[in-house]
Phi, psi and omega in degrees: 000134180291130179288142181245142179283153180282134178281104187236003186244125178262189185302309182300316179297322179294319178295317179299318178297320177296313178297319180296331178278343183256305187288103183173251182303321180301315183284320188269339186235304191291333176296325174293317176300320179296320179296323180300331180265317188264340180059230183292351178269012184304313182298324178291324177295322177296318179297320178295315178299320180295321180294314178297320178295323178297315177302315180291325178297318178294321176296317179297318179296318178300311182292318181294329180289323183268345181216069187280080176227159176293146179123342176058224185295337174303312178288321181296321179299317179295318186284316188258343184241257177207172186292329179295311180292326176299314179296314180303321179299313179295317180300314181284332175297314179300316180295313184295310184286330175293321177294320177298317180295320178297319178297318179295317179295320179294319179295318177298318181294323178298316178297314180298320180294323176297321180291318183282337181075026180278167177298158183298328182294343181286345183303313182297319180296319178296317180299317179296320177299319177300314182297317180296316180297315182291329175297318177297323178294317178300318181290345177287345176134140182299318183296317178296320178298322177300316182294315178296319182295322178301319178295316180297318180296316179300316179293322180295313180296319179298319181292325177292322176297320177299318179298316180296314180296316179300315181297325180290329185264333184289150177302136182282143176288172178303136184299137176241113183261121179284128179296122183300335180291342181278352182299133179233124179298322179297315179296321179298313180291325176296321177299316178298323178296318178293321179290330179302322180303325182291349178260349194280003178297339179298333177297337177301325180293317182295329180286353181255025182306329181281344185249348183273136176289137181047062187301325182296328180268318189285315187299310179300317181295320181294320179296313181296314180299318180296317181298317181297312181299315185291321180298316177298316182296314180296320178299318179294317180295319179297317178300315181296320179297319181292336176292336180275342180048057179295131182277336181217133177235112181271185182293333182260025183293134173224148183306327183298339179294340181273352187260147175284150179303143181155182182297321180298315179295319179299320180295316179293323177303311180294316180299322180296314179299312182295321180296315182289329173292326175297320176300312181299318179303311183289326179290325174302315180293314183294315180294321180298330178291325177287320174302318178300313181296319180291324178291322177300323183276342181102002176289338171232165183308134183301329183298337181286352182269004182291133176261164175283178187295333181263003178059035179251350179203164179240090188302313183296313179299324181292318179289327174298316177302313180299322181296319178296316180297319179297319180298316180293319179298326182284335187259334187232163175269180185297309184295318180297315180298320182292319180293319177297320176299321181298312182297311184292324181286330176292322175293319178303312182284340170298319178291324176304312181293322175300316179296319181297329178292342183266357179295136181299148185302319183290343179261353187276136173238006172232152179289153179296343179301322183296306178296331178293314177296321178298319179297311179298317180297315181297313181296318181297318180288323182298316184287348180269356179285173183306134186299326178295321178294319178299319179297314179299319179297320179292323176297317178299321179298314181296315179297318180296316180294324177297316177298316182297316180297322177297312180294321182297315178294321180296318181291323180292325180281000000 
């Protein structure tokens, strides 16, 4: 008999987990990446990303309500589409969220390294240390992780508010006017694609269908509440960033670079580290749940599906998840990891929308227009990302499908 996880998370806990998965790298790093591409069109790029995310959020809520199990679109793909698309969803979820976690850990490590004054090569080692520590925290129990995460989310939001207030009061730099002739539709859509990743933490709630109390009621409400809070927050941070008019945003950009030394900067510095560690914490938990679901079905080794004695965590799946994140952190930089996450997560949510279109009419509480718009939006943003990232993603897709077909035939025989 397949072991089942204990339902221990209510509405507030689900919202906190969603916020903890979103408020972090997206607010402190990716908004800067978006500005580097979109310039003065940043707010519009955020609105486009928010709209596509809203469509996907409604699709996720629809699917989670009718099929509330851990695994998210991996499970939905199997149930509503076919085994190939189900596997691709799980495969790309692991890749996307592991890359996001690696980017968050690297950004946290970069800030810590700046404070310590260590050599640049130490950043990767610090990031790996963060991932190992947070993995141990996750294995200590979901409830304890919820409590720690609530504190991290509160501090992160407070630090972002401090940044916005500081930016509004600080003397403005010399105006920098972006030449309208430089506007590029491709760059604008690519910016929206990068910003979209910063919204995808709501999917963390859907992957916990097996652990959330009253999932049909709690999951949709938690997703909507999380989206509203984050959209307002991102808009404020983007406005504050644009008041600083940064002329250059590199791969290691963090909001604190725009601030003058002082207590406000120190507070935001601490909040940024804690927020991004909070993102990593939640992604370790979320990705491990998908690894668990894939191992249960046989898409990954069955031994990875083992739970602990109290049925509150999956140690093997969690350490496998940490190993993937460590590998990405060791091989790539922040911007590369974030862009790779963008492509793979956009394909993942394309499958989410396809699955939502297959929900029976009597079970549906959203119009088919929403998943259709979400599907078009995801594909459109994905193809506008850097061509090298798209190529790597397609290679990963081919390798994953080859592995899946091999395992599928072996299991059938």
